[in-house]
C-alpha positions in Angstrom: -25.9 13.5 0.9 -22.2 13.1 0.6 -21.7 14.1 4.2 -24.4 11.5 5.2 -22.5 8.8 3.4 -19.2 9.8 5.0 -20.8 10.0 8.5 -22.3 6.5 8.1 -19.0 5.0 7.1 -17.1 6.9 9.8 -19.5 5.5 12.4 -19.1 2.0 11.1 -15.3 2.2 11.2 -15.3 3.9 14.6 -17.2 1.0 16.1 -14.6 -1.5 14.9 -11.5 0.5 15.8 -11.7 1.0 19.6 -8.1 2.2 19.8 -5.4 3.7 17.6 -3.5 1.6 15.0 -4.2 -0.6 12.0 -5.9 -3.9 12.1 -7.0 -6.7 9.9 -10.7 -7.7 10.0 -13.0 -10.7 9.7 -13.8 -9.5 6.2 -11.2 -10.7 3.7 -9.1 -8.0 2.1 -10.5 -5.3 4.4 -8.2 -3.4 6.9 -9.2 -0.5 9.1 -7.1 2.1 10.9 -7.5 4.9 13.5 -5.2 7.7 14.6 -6.1 10.2 17.3 -3.2 12.6 16.5 -1.0 13.6 13.6 2.2 11.6 13.0 5.6 12.1 11.5 6.4 10.4 8.2 7.1 6.7 8.7 8.4 4.2 6.3 5.8 1.5 5.3 5.2 -0.9 2.4 1.8 -0.2 0.9 0.3 -3.3 -0.8 -1.9 -3.0 -3.9 -5.1 -1.5 -2.5 -7.6 1.3 -2.5 -7.3 3.5 0.6 -10.2 5.8 1.7 -9.7 8.3 4.5 -13.2 8.8 5.9 -12.3 11.4 8.4 -9.1 13.5 8.7 -6.3 13.4 6.1 -3.1 11.7 5.3 0.0 12.2 3.1 2.1 9.7 1.3 5.5 10.3 -0.2 6.9 8.3 -3.0 10.5 9.5 -3.7 10.1 13.3 -4.3 6.3 13.3 -4.8 3.7 13.9 -2.1 0.1 12.7 -2.4 -2.4 14.1 0.0 -5.9 12.6 0.4 -8.9 13.2 2.7 -12.5 12.3 2.9 -13.1 13.6 -0.6 -10.4 11.5 -2.2 -9.1 7.9 -2.4 -5.6 6.6 -2.9 -5.0 3.8 -5.3 -1.8 1.7 -5.0 -1.4 -0.5 -8.0 1.6 -2.5 -6.9 3.4 -3.0 -3.6 5.4 0.2 -2.9 7.8 1.2 -0.1 6.7 4.7 0.8 6.6 7.1 3.8 3.3 8.1 5.1 1.9 10.3 7.9 -1.4 11.4 9.4 -2.0 15.1 8.8 -5.3 15.8 10.4 -6.5 13.9 13.5 -7.6 14.6 17.1 -9.1 12.6 20.0 -12.5 14.0 19.3 -12.2 13.6 15.5 -9.7 10.8 14.8 -8.4 10.0 11.3 -10.4 6.9 10.2 -9.2 4.8 7.2 -10.6 1.9 5.3 -8.2 0.0 3.0 -9.5 -2.6 0.5 -6.8 -4.9 -0.9 -6.9 -5.4 -4.7 -7.5 -8.9 -5.9 -5.7 -9.2 -9.2 -7.7 -12.3 -10.2 -11.0 -10.4 -10.0 -9.5 -7.5 -11.9 -8.5 -9.9 -14.6 -12.0 -11.4 -14.8 -13.4 -7.9 -15.5 -10.8 -7.2 -18.1 -11.6 -10.5 -19.8 -15.1 -9.2 -20.4 -13.8 -6.7 -22.9 -13.0 -3.3 -21.3 -12.0 -0.3 -23.5 -8.6 -0.8 -25.0 -5.6 0.9 -23.3 -4.1 3.9 -25.0 -0.5 3.6 -26.0 2.1 5.4 -23.8 4.3 5.0 -20.8 2.9 3.1 -17.8 1.3 5.2 -15.1 2.6 5.8 -11.6 1.7 3.0 -9.3 0.2 5.4 -6.9 -2.5 8.1 -7.5 -5.2 10.2 -5.8 -8.7 10.7 -7.3 -12.1 11.8 -6.0 -14.3 9.2 -4.3 -17.5 8.7 -6.2 -20.8 7.9 -4.2 -21.3 4.4 -5.6 -17.8 3.4 -4.5 -18.3 4.9 -1.1 -21.7 3.1 -0.7 -20.0 -0.3 -1.6 -17.2 0.3 0.9 -19.7 1.2 3.6 -21.6 -2.1 3.0 -18.3 -4.0 3.2 -17.4 -2.5 6.6 -21.0 -2.9 8.0 -20.7 -6.7 7.3 -18.5 -6.7 10.4 -21.8 -6.3 12.4 -23.1 -9.6 11.0 -20.2 -12.1 10.9 -22.6 -14.9 9.7 -23.1 -12.9 6.5 -19.5 -12.4 5.7 -18.7 -15.7 3.8 -21.7 -15.2 1.4 -21.8 -11.5 0.9 -18.2 -10.2 1.3 -17.0 -11.7 -2.1 -19.9 -10.0 -3.9 -19.3 -6.6 -2.3 -15.5 -6.9 -3.0 -16.3 -7.7 -6.6 -18.5 -4.6 -6.8 -15.8 -2.5 -5.3 -13.3 -3.7 -8.0 -15.9 -2.9 -10.7 -16.4 0.6 -9.2 -12.7 1.2 -9.2 -12.3 0.1 -12.8 -15.3 2.2 -13.9 -14.1 5.3 -12.0 -11.2 7.8 -12.2 -8.7 5.1 -11.1 -9.9 2.7 -13.8 -7.3 3.4 -16.5 -4.4 3.2 -14.0 -5.6 -0.2 -12.7 -6.3 -1.6 -16.1 -2.7 -0.8 -17.2 -1.3 -2.8 -14.3 -3.6 -5.8 -14.9 -3.6 -6.0 -18.7 -1.3 -8.9 -19.7 1.5 -7.7 -22.0 1.3 -4.0 -21.1 4.5 -2.5 -19.8 2.9 -1.7 -16.5 1.8 -5.3 -16.1 5.3 -6.5 -16.7 6.6 -4.0 -14.0 3.9 -5.3 -11.6 5.3 -8.8 -12.2 8.9 -7.5 -11.5 7.7 -5.8 -8.3 6.0 -9.0 -7.2 9.2 -11.0 -7.8 11.3 -8.5 -5.8 8.7 -8.5 -3.0 8.9 -12.3 -2.8 12.7 -12.6 -3.1 14.0 -9.3 -1.6 16.7 -11.2 0.4 18.2 -12.8 -2.7 20.9 -11.2 -4.9 19.4 -9.1 -7.6 20.6 -9.5 -11.2 18.7 -6.9 -13.3 19.4 -8.9 -16.5 17.8 -12.0 -15.1 14.8 -10.0 -13.7 14.3 -8.3 -17.1 14.3 -11.7 -18.8 11.9 -13.1 -16.3 9.3 -10.4 -17.2 10.0 -10.3 -21.0 11.8 -6.9 -21.2 15.2 -5.7 -22.0 17.3 -4.4 -19.1 17.1 -0.9 -20.3 13.3 -1.0 -20.8 12.9 -2.6 -17.4 14.9 0.2 -15.7 13.1 2.9 -17.6 9.6 1.7 -16.9 10.3 0.5 -13.4 11.5 4.0 -12.4 8.5 5.6 -14.1 6.1 3.4 -12.2 7.8 3.4 -8.8 10.2 6.4 -9.0 12.9 3.9 -8.0 15.3 1.7 -9.8 15.0 -2.1 -9.1 18.0 -2.0 -6.9 16.7 1.0 -4.9 13.4 -0.7 -4.6 15.0 -3.9 -3.2 17.1 -1.9 -0.8 14.1 -0.2 0.7 12.3 -3.4 1.1 15.3 -5.0 2.8 15.8 -2.1 5.2 12.1 -1.8 6.2 11.9 -5.6 6.8 15.1 -5.4 8.9 13.5 -2.7 11.0 10.4 -4.8 11.5 12.5 -7.9 12.4 14.5 -6.0 15.0 11.5 -4.4 16.5 9.2 -7.4 16.5 11.5 -10.3 16.9 14.3 -8.8 19.0 17.0 -9.6 16.5 20.2 -7.5 16.7 21.4 -5.4 13.7 23.8 -8.1 12.5 21.2 -10.8 12.5 18.6 -8.7 10.8 21.1 -7.6 8.2 22.0 -11.2 7.4 18.3 -12.2 7.3 17.3 -9.6 4.7 20.3 -10.3 2.4 23.1 -8.1 3.5 26.6 -9.6 3.6 28.3 -6.6 5.1 26.9 -5.3 8.5 28.8 -2.0 8.0 27.1 -1.5 4.7 23.8 -2.3 6.3 24.4 0.2 9.1 25.3 3.0 6.6 22.3 2.4 4.5 20.0 2.0 7.5 21.1 5.3 8.9 20.7 7.0 5.6 17.1 5.9 5.3 15.9 6.2 8.9 18.2 8.9 10.2 19.8 7.0 13.1 21.8 3.8 13.5 19.8 0.6 13.8 20.2 0.0 17.6 19.4 3.6 18.5 16.4 3.7 16.1 14.9 0.5 17.4 15.4 1.6 21.0 13.6 4.9 20.4 10.7 3.1 18.7 10.4 0.7 21.7 10.4 3.7 24.1 7.7 5.4 22.1 5.6 2.2 22.3 5.7 2.1 26.1 2.4 3.1 27.9 2.5 6.6 29.5 
């Protein structure tokens, strides 16, 4: 039965991913991806979402931790996180197929308002975790993907299915983690607010004392809980966001290293160059040139 469910979902995703790469869809908060070969680890920012690998397998690294998930497991990302990720198992005949459902914080809050079990005291959980995929959740995701076959039904039915998926996540093995990040006043919720502010203002100077005050924590508590949730300090988190955005700008908009550095908040091009090389392994110009070369058709 489990194999039948996975085969049905794989077929649905395959019909809407004719080529490799990730893509948004006509269904709000649903993204699909396909890869026909394994990849190296690549830096990426994962938004708050549930990711299900229907075929193949992937690995995600968050600082020194590696999370592997396949068709038997799902990955929950509770807040936006700069990570590195790679496709582990994929081939042209059996590509890696992925469905990602973005988490709607407002819907989570509505379920929490109905009186979920109280949270146990303790430090906030990691913002990223792997858990088994339960059949009801898999069925709901399949119904969401198959809505792409009937675009006229999407406006009426997609919000209902997305709401069900949120309920299934909260009721399943990821539930305690997601509740921590959505429960107002909980340390994890405060860290989620700090992450959101950093995501929205990554190019601005960061003063940890002001950020701590903004989310109602002391600077020491912010640093402690932020690192527990993301494995990074607030400054390290901001730096990764800046460097990944600079790479995207240079690759997608053709800006040079100096212009990209200034755009993302660096005042010193030399500092930007050093930190870029430390993160990506090569200087900005050489790295972007190699990426463009890889993208050329063969």
